[in-house]
N, C-alpha and C positions, 0 to 999 in steps of 0.2 A: 504492500500501499503504500504511498504516495502523499504525502500532506505539504498543505501549502498554508499560509495565511489568508488566500482569499482564493475561491474558485467564484468565477464571470462563467455565465451560461449564456451563451448570444456574442456572434461575432458579426454585430453591424458597427455603427457610428459608436452607438454609448460603451459597449463591450473595448470595441479597441481600446478607443481615447480612457477609456477606467482602468485597463491594464496596463498602458502607455505612464500614465498621471501615479499609478499605485506603485510598479514597480520605482519610480523614479522617487519614492519616500521609503526605499529597501523593505519595501513587503515580498511574502514568494506569490506569484501569481503565478493561476492556470486560468487557461478559456478553453471552454469546450464550446464547440460549433458541430451541430447534425448535419450541415451541408459539405459539399467538398472543398467549395469556396466560400470568402469572405463576404459578410456584405450582399448576400443575395436578395432580402427582403426592402423594406423600405427605403432602408441605408443607400439605394440604386435606382427605385424606379419611382424616383421623384423627379423635378424639375432641376435642379442641380442649382436652387437659387439659396444666395448667403444673405440671407433678408441683415438688414441694416434697422430696422423696425418700423421702416416707412410704411408696411401695409397693417400692420397687426395694432400700431396705434390708432388706426381708423375704424376698422374691421369690428371689433371686438367692442361690443355696444355698452360694458362698464367701462368707465373712463378709468379706476385705477388698477382693473386688470390689467386694461391695457395698455397704461406707462409702464407696467410689471414688465408684461410679456415684451413690449418693444425695449426694455432697457437691456432685458438679459438680450437678447438677439442682439442688439448692440452688442455687447460685452464678449459675447460668442462670435461676431464678425470680426473685431477687432483681434480678437485673440486666434482666429484661424489664420486670419490675415497675417500675423506675426509670425505664426507655426508653420505655417506653409504656402506661403506667398508664389512658388510654384503652381500649386494649385488653383491659382485664381486666372480665371481666362477674361479677357477684354477689360484688362484694367482699365489701361487710356481711354473707357468708352460711359458716361455715363448714363443710366438706364431713365427715361422715361416715365412718371407716373401722372395718369391722368385722371382727372376727374367728371364725370358728366352731371352730377348734380350741385349746382352754382351755391346752393343753400347752405350746405356741406361745405364750404374751403374755408372759412374764418374757424369751424369747430377742428378737422383737419389743424389746419398753421397750428392752432392753439395747443392740439394736443404731441406734435410735433415738438415744438419749443419746449411743452414739459419733460418731452422722451430725451429731448438732445439728438432727433434726427434733425440729419442735415440736408438743404436742398436750396435749392435755386428755382426762381419764374422763368419762364420761357414764354415767350408770344406764340400764336399760331402760326406766324410767318417764319420765327425760326425751328420751332419744333419741324415744321416741311421742309425747311432746307435739310435738317440732319436725317429724317426718313422721309425722301423725295412720295415714296409709293404708298404712303399711309393716310387714311381719310381722320382727319381731324375734328370734322365738322360738331362730333358730339362732345367737345372736352369743351368745358367750363374753366377748366384751371387744369396747366401742365408746368410740371415742376421738373427739372435734373434731377435725379439722387445718389445714392451711392450704394444702393443694393449692385451685386455681381453674381457672374457666372459661376460657378465652383464645380472643377473635376474633381467629384467624390474620390475613384478612385483613383488619383494619384496622390489625396490626401490619407486613405486608407491604405495602400501602399506605404507609405510613410511612419504612418501608424504600428503598422506589420512590424516590420525591420525594426523601431526604435525599441520597441517591447521586446523583439526579442534579444537582441544588442543588452538591454537590462535583465533581460533572464526568465522573463513569462516563457511559459511552455503550454503549446496550440497541442489542442487534440481535434482534429480537425476530421471531419465524417462519422465521429464518435456520436449514436444514440444512449439515451440516457435510460437506462432498463431499472435502474432503481435508486431509492435516495431515501436514507434511514439515518436518521438523526444530522449528522453533518457527515455522515458517509455518501457518494455516488459510485454506482457503480455505471461503467458505461462499457462500450461494446461498438465496433465496427462491420461494415460489410464483410470484410476479410474474417469474420467471426474474433477477431483481438479484443479482449477484455480488460479493461484499465480498473484500479480502485482508488477513489482517488478522493482526498478529505480536506475540510479546511475551518480556520475558526468561525469565517461568514462563507457563505454563501449568498451568490447577487445576479439575481436574474435579471440579464440586459436583454434577453430573447425576444421582445416585442409583442411580436402575435403571437408566440409560443408560451410565452408567461401564463398565459392562462389555464389551459390544459396543463401545465406541470404543477402547478399549486392546485388545479382539481385532482390529476392522478397520485398524485403521491404525498400532499396535505389534508386531502377531502376538504379545502376549503375552495368557495367559489368566490374568486375574487371579482368587484363590480366592474372588472374590463369589457370594454366594446370594444367594436371594430367598426371602421367606417373607410367606404370604399370612394375613389375619387378617380378621375380620367386622366388623362393627356394623350396631346394628340404630338406625334413625331413627324417632321416634315422638314423640306430643305430652310436653309436658314433665310428666314425673311427681310431682316434689315440689316444696319450695323449695328445701334444699341440695342439693348431691350429697350422691353416697354409693354406698362401694363395699367391697367385701370383699377381704380381705388373702390368703386362698386361694385356692389353685389353682382354676382350672374353676368362677368364679364368678362375677355380674356386676358391672360396674363401672360406673357412668352418670356423666356431667355431663351442665351445661343449658346451652344459649344460645334465649336470649330464651322462645318458647312450644315449644320443641323439647327434647327428652333425646337423645342419642346414648350407647348403651349398646355395651359391648365386654365381651368375656369374657376372662378372668384365663389367662394359658399358652396362648391359642388358636391361636396364629403355626403354620402347616404348610410346613414345606421344600416348594417346589417348583421346579418347571424354566424355567416362563412368567412374566413379569412384567404378567401380564393379573389385569384385575381382575373376572373371572366370578365368582358368587356360587357355591358350595357349600354346595346348600340342608340339608344335615343339620345343617352345620357353623353357619349362620344361627339353625336352629331351636334347638340347644343354649342360643344368647343368649336366644331368646326365652322358652326355659324356667327359662333363668337369672334372668327381669326376672320372670316368675309367681312364683318362689320370693322375693322380696321386694315385689311387690307382685300378689296372688295374684286382686284383680278389674281388674286390666290387659286392657283389653278393645283387642286385638293390629290391628285392620283398617286402620287409617290407617299402620300401620307399613311401614318398608321397609329392604328390607337391602340392604348394599351390601357392598364387599369394599375391603382395601387392601392393599400391598405394600410391605414396608421391606425393606433388605438389609441383611446385615451382612458379614464380613471372616472365613470360616474359619478357628478358631486350631487348631494341630495338636494340643491338650492335651483340646478339647473339641469335642462334637457339637451344644451346644445352642446356641442363637442369642447371641451378643454383642450386649450393648448399651452397650458403651465405644466413646468416639469412636476414631475412625482417622484418620492421616495417615504418607503414607510419598510416593515418589518412584521409582516402580516407572522411570522413565526419565528420565534428567535434564532437567532443565528441566519435565518433567510431574508435577504432583501429584495426587495422590488425597486425597481427604478424606470423612470419612463422621463426620455426629453417630450416637451410638447411639441416642438420644433427641434430637425435637426440643427439649426444656431443656437439652440441653450442648451447644446448639448456639454460645450464648455462648463456653462453655470450649474450647469445638473453635476457632472463630473467633480467641480472643486468640492461642492456640497458632499456628497460621496464620501471624498477622498478626507473632509474633516471628519465624517463620521465615523468612519472606518479607522482613523488615527486615534480615536478617544476609545473607542471600542480594543483596537489593537494596539497598546499603547506600546513605548520606546523605552527602553533605559538606560541607551546611550546620553536622552540627554536630560539636566534637569531638569525637576518639577519648579514651576512656577506658585508664587506665594499662593494663588489663587483656584491652582490647582488640588490643594487640600484643604479641603473646608474645616479638617481639626484642627490645623495648625494657625488658621486666623488669628488665633488670641496672641501670637508671637511676633504676629507683625505690629511695627511701631511707627 
């Protein structure tokens, strides 16, 4: 049996970034991924949009929550740009954020100012010069913003290799047969069996976390599945372009292609599958045509993505906030509300595990031992 400080279950962005950061503070870490490749789920089946709070500061109804998510996205945006600048695509092109509803513009700018979102005004003629093929007739407000496209595969490649250099051990292609206490029994397709254990087990497995807790802990977590759709097509413009309004298109570019989503498209679903719902995909195609009337969709591909959240008692809306909890002693669930919030989430996890698995190499602070507070002068 191999023993570790922490076992991570799930090799998407949350698992990989957690592995890197936990190894950096000297913890022994193993990461288990049941697929033969990393990040095969939502971590790569998305727009590759490195948010900077622009959209979420305005799309979330509750202002306080919107500002909180936006600030965490700004934090994550700046962290990833520093950590993996080579993964930023079109860093020299600022995307355009559009607003149809003129009555919302003052509120949008007020939220941006409070959250720290950076932007600049553009006239319609300036926007048309930047993207000649686009139709801006429905835009009451046009802004240059600092969201960027991200090559997620390059980011994950860097995280994987830095984690390996720091001593993380990967169990790729291993299924979990049994979890008993803090012991995990693994088996791969070749029949090789591994028995591993840890002080803390962290579930960063996204859509798979619900089944793991049901199967091995007999706990029904309030995890929900949300299906959204994307269209992949030839590159439509130089800068990215997205509407801030509901049910409008948002597109980011990756080399010669554009990936286009639809605002507030997420549909609550029972099954975490990637089956495309044709009418949902068609809505996005119509959204693209509203911005690019001359778009030829003959080469366009429709895909689906499933994301998860924890249901909140006060709202049925999809939560975009991070989540970290310990439903079973020693077993921790983590969920990034958005990919860009992962740096914030993993910082929380590192601090949480530092407190749980202390280091004897560092002297305690006076505040670390309440029994000695009387000795403080």
